[in-house]
ROVOKE-452275 format. One record per residue (C-alpha): x, y, z; residue in three letters. Coordinates in steps of 0.05 Angstrom, whole numbers, plus 5000, padded with zeros to 4 digits. Last residue first. Example, Ala and Ser with C-alpha at 12.3 -4.5 7.8 and 13.67 -1.06 7.14 Angstrom:
% residues 2
527349795143Ser;524649105156Ala;
***
This chain:
% residues 280
471042085864His;465541565897Leu;472341235932His;475041895959Lys;467742105984Ala;466441436019Gln;472841346051Ala;473342076070Phe;466442006101Leu;469041396147Val;475041756165Ala;471442376186Gly;466942006231Glu;472741716262Leu;475942376268Ala;469042706302Thr;468842216352Asp;468742596420Tyr;463443026412Gly;460143196339Leu;456943776364Thr;463344176359Ser;464044896397Leu;463445526357Ile;468546106349Leu;466046626302Lys;471846906264Pro;474047616289Ser;475548126229Ser;481748426211Val;485249006225Leu;484449126300Lys;484348396333Leu;486548506413Glu;479648666445Lys;475748246400His;479847636414Leu;480247706492Tyr;472447736484Asn;472647126436Ala;477346716486Ser;472146846548Leu;466346636505Asp;470146026473Leu;471845846549Leu;465045936576Lys;462045636514Asn;464944956543Gly;471244876582Gly;469944116587Gly;467743986508Ile;474844476485Ser;479044056532Val;476043376513Gly;476743506445Gly;472543926385Gly;472844736370Phe;470144956304Val;473045646275Ile;469046056228Val;471146596174Glu;478146456178Pro;482446966166Ser;489246556154Leu;494647026178Ile;490947516213Cys;486047076251Ala;491346486263Ile;495247026303Asn;489247276347Arg;487546546352Leu;494146396389Gly;493547036426Leu;486046846447Ala;488246106472Leu;493646456518His;488046856549Tyr;482546356548Ala;487745876587Val;489146436635Glu;481746616649Asp;480845806664Trp;486645896715Glu;482446486751Arg;475846106742Thr;478445416784Asn;482144896745Leu;479944106763Glu;477343916694Glu;483844196660Ala;487143606696Pro;491943866752Lys;499144066763Lys;497844806742Tyr;502844866684Ile;504144126666Asn;497543926670Arg;495444506632Ile;500544326580Gly;498643606578Asn;490743816564Gly;492844276520Ser;492545106530Val;500245266545Leu;503844766513Ala;499744746451Glu;501445506446Leu;508445316438Cys;513045606488Asn;519045276473Ser;520444756424Ala;521344066437Gly;515243766400Cys;512743586476Glu;512944346492Cys;517544636536Ile;514745256576Val;519245856588Ile;516846196654Asn;512746766682Tyr;509147126627Pro;508546506578His;510346766506Thr;506346506453Ile;510346126399Cys;506345806343Gln;506044956350His;499244986349Ala;497845116286Ile;501444616254Glu;499444706186Pro;500443986149His;507044056098Ser;508344436034Leu;501244646046Gly;495944236055Gln;489144496061Tyr;483144066052Ile;477844326009Lys;471344636004Gly;474045315986Asp;479745276044Leu;479244796097Ile;483744786149Phe;485244326206Gly;487444376267Gly;491444146329Gly;492444096409Met;495643586453Gly;491043156501Thr;484843536484Ser;483644116446Leu;481943996373Thr;481844546321Ile;477644546261Tyr;478645186213Leu;474045426158Phe;475845966101Arg;471145926045Gly;464945896090Gln;458345426070Gln;458344926131Tyr;454344316121Asp;455044136198Gly;455843406170Leu;461243676121Thr;465444226153Tyr;465843736216Glu;467343216185Ala;473243506134Phe;476043806204Ala;476543156236Ala;479542876178Val;484843456175Asn;486143406254Thr;486742626248Asp;492642776197Val;490842376136Asp;490141676106Val;487041376048Tyr;486040616028Phe;483140385970Pro;482039635970Cys;485638975967Gln;484838906041Trp;491738636065Lys;496238916006Asp;491639616010Glu;493039626083Met;500339516090Ile;501540016026Lys;497440566061Lys;500640376125Leu;507940486102Pro;510540706172Ile;516241176169Asp;516841196252Arg;510940876297Trp;514440576359Asn;513741356386Pro;506941376381Gln;504942056405His;507942416354Leu;505441956296Pro;510241716243Ser;505941566180Val;509341436116Leu;505441506040His;511741726008Asn;508742375981Lys;505042416036His;509842446090Asp;505542476151Ile;507442816219Pro;502642676248Gly;497342386292Gly;492141876258Ile;485941886215Ala;484741366168Ala;479741176110Gly;477840486082Ile;474840326013Gly;469839925981Leu;470739296034Ile;466538736012Lys;462438396072Arg;464737866111Gly;463838226181Asn;467038876158Ala;467539046234Ala;470338456255Lys;475338396198Lys;477239116202Ile;477939026282Leu;483238456272His;486838826217His;487539406264Leu;489238946324Leu;495138596276Asn;497539306263Ile;497539556334Gly;500838926352Glu;506638956304Leu;508039766324Tyr;508739546400Asp;505440066457Ile;498439746437Pro;493040246425Thr;486540116475Pro;480539776433Glu;474040076405Lys;469439726355Tyr;464240006325Leu;458839716267Ile;454240146227Ser;447440046188Gln;447140496134His;442039896108Thr;445139856033Asn;452340126031Thr;453939876102Asp;457740336149Ile;464240026184Ser;467640386248Lys;474140226272Val;476540566335Met;484040516363Ile;485740836432Lys;490941106471Thr;495841466421Gly;490541496364Gly;488541086301Ile;481541286285Asp;479140806231Leu;473540876179Gly;471340286146Ile;466440286081Tyr;461639686065Cys;459439226013Ser;453638726005Met;
***
């Protein structure tokens, strides 16, 4: 019997899921992400072994924070400071003797949303609004990479009152205005405690970023996931859509949709990624 393994390697938690190729039964494990890099690698090996449960592993897919050096297969997730230039592909393939595929978590999540949602649009964008912010762009059914992963969250949006410094080090990034950490920094409270006026401000700043995205990428649909998106719900998207329609003049407004996959989008994508890559 054999299986596929999916990994979601996040800054606060690691999730590992296996899918049985015969019965389609799955096994899921979740553990806090260790600060130390070697502890993190050892935990991944431990959870993969438990999830495989003695079965042959046909492929492993992984989602991790960017940036990723795809040419040299090195990962350096921004929110895991002890992980820098880690040859994760080599480590995993040497250990488990099977193909290993890793991509930025938002790309993997976009792949899951596009595939499981059965979207047919040629230009599809997935945006996660959670602790941070990121996006994955699907162009004609394939993940768009460009010279490097497109960082839609780090476009400049001017704050009306002061300069806001993003965690990336730049000033007035969209992420610094609408992400969970950005909201805490500006409003001094978590997103779930925002009042109506504050949610309206977040929606306006988000709409400014979506305006830039729509003018440059022209996505037909944008799907939103992550804790802030789910917390704000359709009210947040409706507010942003209203601002977007008012400001967008020369191109069509994309449809804004809330994800139905919940918090495990990247993990589901990692499993699909392993299956799709292996099958091709």
